[in-house]
Each structure stands twice: as C-alpha cells, then as structure tokens.
C-alpha positions in Angstrom: 50.9 8.9 52.5 52.5 10.8 49.7 49.4 11.9 48.4 48.4 13.2 51.7 51.7 15.2 51.9 51.2 16.7 48.6 47.4 17.7 49.4 48.7 19.3 52.8 51.4 21.2 50.5 49.1 22.1 48.2 47.5 24.1 50.9 50.2 25.6 52.4 51.1 27.0 49.1 47.5 28.0 48.1 47.4 30.4 50.9 50.8 31.6 51.5 53.6 32.8 48.8 56.9 31.1 48.1 58.7 34.4 49.5 56.5 33.8 53.0 57.5 29.8 53.0 61.1 30.2 52.3 61.6 33.0 54.5 59.3 33.5 57.2 58.2 30.1 57.9 61.5 28.7 57.6 62.6 31.1 60.4 59.8 29.8 62.4 60.5 26.1 61.8 64.2 27.2 63.2 62.9 28.9 66.1 60.4 25.8 67.0 63.6 23.6 66.3 65.5 25.2 68.3 64.1 26.5 71.5 62.3 23.1 72.2 65.3 21.2 71.5 67.7 23.3 73.4 65.4 24.2 76.7 65.3 20.8 78.2 69.1 20.8 78.9 68.5 24.2 80.5 65.9 22.7 82.9 68.2 20.1 83.2 70.8 22.3 84.5 68.9 24.5 86.3 66.9 22.0 88.7 69.7 19.4 88.5 68.0 16.7 86.8 70.0 13.5 84.9 73.3 15.1 87.0 75.0 11.6 86.2 75.0 12.3 82.7 76.2 15.8 82.6 79.6 15.8 81.6 80.9 18.7 83.5 79.9 19.1 87.2 79.8 22.5 87.2 76.6 24.4 86.2 75.5 27.8 84.6 73.3 30.3 87.3 70.0 31.0 86.5 71.2 34.8 85.3 73.7 33.4 83.1 71.2 31.2 81.5 68.8 33.8 81.0 71.4 36.5 79.5 71.9 33.7 76.8 68.4 33.3 75.9 67.7 37.1 75.8 70.9 37.8 73.7 69.7 34.7 71.3 66.1 36.1 71.0 68.3 39.4 70.0 70.6 37.6 67.3 67.6 35.7 65.8 65.2 38.6 65.2 68.0 41.2 63.9 70.5 39.0 62.4 69.1 35.8 61.3 66.0 36.7 59.9 67.3 39.7 57.6 69.7 37.2 56.5 67.1 34.9 55.3 65.1 37.4 53.7 67.4 38.7 51.5 69.2 35.2 50.7 66.1 34.2 49.3 66.6 35.6 45.7 70.1 33.9 45.7 68.1 30.2 46.7 65.7 31.1 44.2 68.1 31.9 41.1 70.2 28.5 42.2 67.0 26.1 42.0 64.9 26.7 44.9 61.4 25.3 44.6 58.2 25.0 46.2 56.2 23.3 43.5 54.5 19.9 43.1 55.6 17.0 43.2 57.3 16.6 46.2 60.9 15.2 46.0 61.3 11.4 46.0 62.3 10.3 49.8 65.6 9.0 48.0 66.3 12.6 46.4 65.6 14.2 50.1 67.8 11.4 51.8 71.1 12.0 49.0 70.6 15.7 49.6 70.7 16.0 53.2 73.1 13.5 53.7 75.4 15.5 51.4 74.9 18.9 52.9 76.0 17.0 56.4 79.3 15.9 54.9 80.2 19.0 53.1 78.8 21.5 56.2 80.9 19.5 58.5 83.8 19.9 56.2 83.5 23.9 55.5 82.7 24.2 59.1 85.6 22.2 60.3 88.2 25.0 58.3 86.2 27.7 59.4 86.1 27.3 63.0 89.9 26.4 63.0 90.3 29.9 61.5 88.2 31.4 64.3 90.7 29.8 66.6 93.5 31.9 65.5 94.6 34.4 68.4 93.0 37.4 66.6 89.7 36.3 65.2 89.3 34.5 68.7 90.0 37.1 70.8 87.7 39.5 68.7 84.8 37.2 67.5 84.8 33.5 68.6 85.4 34.3 72.1 81.9 35.3 72.4 81.0 31.7 71.9 83.4 30.4 74.5 81.7 32.6 76.9 80.0 29.4 77.9 82.9 27.1 79.2 80.2 24.8 80.6 77.7 24.4 77.6 74.0 23.7 77.3 71.9 23.6 74.3 71.0 26.9 73.8 74.5 27.9 73.9 75.1 26.5 70.4 73.8 29.3 68.5 75.3 32.2 71.2 78.2 33.9 69.1 79.2 36.8 68.0 76.8 38.2 64.7 80.3 37.8 62.5 80.5 34.5 63.2 76.7 33.8 62.7 77.3 35.0 59.3 80.7 33.5 59.3 80.0 29.8 60.0 76.2 30.2 59.0 77.7 29.7 55.3 78.8 26.5 56.1 75.1 25.2 56.7 73.7 27.1 53.8 76.0 26.2 51.0 74.7 22.8 50.3 71.3 24.0 49.9 73.0 26.8 48.0 74.3 24.6 45.4 72.0 21.8 45.1 68.9 24.2 44.9 66.6 21.6 46.5 62.5 21.7 47.1 61.7 23.8 50.1 60.7 20.3 52.1 64.6 19.6 51.8 65.6 22.6 53.3 63.3 22.5 55.9 64.2 18.7 56.9 68.1 20.4 56.5 67.6 23.2 59.1 65.9 21.1 61.5 68.1 18.0 61.5 71.3 20.5 61.7 69.7 22.2 64.7 69.1 19.0 66.4 72.2 18.1 65.6 74.3 21.5 66.9 72.1 21.6 70.0 72.4 17.7 71.2 76.8 18.7 70.6 76.2 21.6 72.9 74.1 19.5 75.7 76.5 19.3 78.3 74.9 15.9 78.7 75.8 12.3 77.5 72.9 9.8 77.9 72.7 6.3 77.0 71.0 6.9 74.1 73.2 9.9 72.5 73.5 9.4 68.8 77.2 9.5 69.4 76.7 5.6 71.4 75.5 4.6 68.0 76.5 6.2 64.9 80.0 5.7 63.7 82.0 8.9 63.6 79.5 11.2 65.1 81.3 13.7 67.6 78.1 14.5 69.8 78.1 15.8 73.1 81.2 14.2 74.6 83.2 15.3 71.5 82.0 19.3 71.5 81.8 19.6 75.4 86.0 18.9 75.6 86.5 21.8 73.1 84.4 24.1 75.5 86.3 23.2 78.4 90.0 23.8 77.3 91.7 26.8 76.4 91.5 27.9 72.8 94.9 27.1 71.7 94.5 23.4 72.9 90.9 22.3 72.1 90.7 20.5 68.9 87.9 19.0 68.1 86.7 21.6 65.8 84.2 19.8 63.2 80.6 20.3 63.8 79.0 16.8 63.4 82.0 14.1 62.7 85.1 13.0 64.2 86.8 12.1 61.0 88.1 15.8 59.9 89.9 16.2 63.3 91.5 12.7 62.8 92.7 13.5 59.1 93.9 17.2 59.8 95.0 17.2 63.4 95.9 13.4 63.8 93.4 13.0 67.2 90.5 13.9 68.6 89.5 14.4 72.2 86.9 13.5 74.3 85.7 14.7 77.9 86.8 12.7 80.6 83.4 12.1 82.6 
C-alpha cells in the first residue's frame, strides 16, 4: 500500500511543480471537499428530506440558498485562491515539502490531531472577539445572515472574517511545516468538520454522538439561532473551551 501511494505521488510530482500542487491543487481539493460535503444538506432542506433530523423547523428559501452559493464562489475565487497562492512562500519557508518519502502515518495522525486542538483554541478567541459589538456589526453579522444554517453557510462570511479566522486553520501547518499530503488531509478533515457543524441536521450517525467533547451540529446550530450577545458556543470543533472560559455550553433543543 505504501509503495503504491509513493508510486502515485511520484507520478504526480513528475507532472506538476510543487508550487502548482501547493496552490492550485490545494484550492481544488478544498473546493471539491467543500461542495461535495455541503450540497447534501442544501438539497435535504430544499426538498424536505430527513425532516425529522432537522434541528430547526424553519428552512431557507431556494433564492436565499442560491445567493449563498453564488457569493461563496466569488469569495473563494477572489479571496481564498489569492491567499493560498501568496502564502506559499511562507509555508515553504516554514518547511512544507512534497518530496519522497511520504510521512509515516503516525506523523500524519499526530500532526493533524495537533492542528485540530490548536485550531479550536485560536478559533475560539477569534470567534469570541468577532461577537463584540463593533466587530459583529461590521464583520461577523454577514456569517449570521443565515440563522438557519446549512452546510455551505460554514464558509459564508465577510472577506475580513475569512482572513481573520482562516488564520486558525493555517497556523498549525505553518508552525510544523508538514508534508503536502498531511496538509491536504488536514484541509479535507477541517472542511468536513465545519460543514457538518453547519449542516442543520443531527443524525444518529453524527460524530457528536460518538466522539467525546465534539460539538457538532447541535452545538453550533444553537450559536446561529440566538442573539449574538447571548450565544456562546464559540469553539469550532470541541466544547471544552466554552466549558473552561464561559462555564457552560448550550445545545439546541430539538
């Protein structure tokens, strides 16, 4: 298995430069993971599917959903892609590599676990700051236009917020200088986590039913449903930051 992966990676690196892999391919991997994982909850809501698992009974109109998708495409092309391209030299300086050998699975798992913990910590404080009066009014209120979230709303935000909270996602890889394979895995897992948290559905197979301290859709849906001054539930992935810093978490009543 390892030999096959290294052989495939050798073919990939022989046909594309590291810059192309780290920028264009990273962008395409993000877009693929994001839209493939985010579209189902949009369709569930639009066609009334799995209604018994929907956390909020109200739904977004088709026009409101379409508005979200169109703006996301604009933000991703005009904000995300340029940031990925211009940040490549910094990542390269910090040790990002694409050469063989591929990292051992224990290295990949330990680095990704570290990224999740660090991202959650940094995101919590950044997100909490965005809920102060001025920042909420001028920046974060864009994300909260969707009080009833669906998967794709996870990345619907003011461009300033994309840059501000995006730092939480990239700080771990920037510090450790991982192999590009590890970076891609982290991007995919982070996308799947945030899309699930914004999905608006709580299924029997939802991760929060099995993973201790994992917030998930129930945890984050409450954050969207209430007023910004009373919401709490600021963390991105886990619940312990809210427990430690606010002394509470809240879950949506279904």
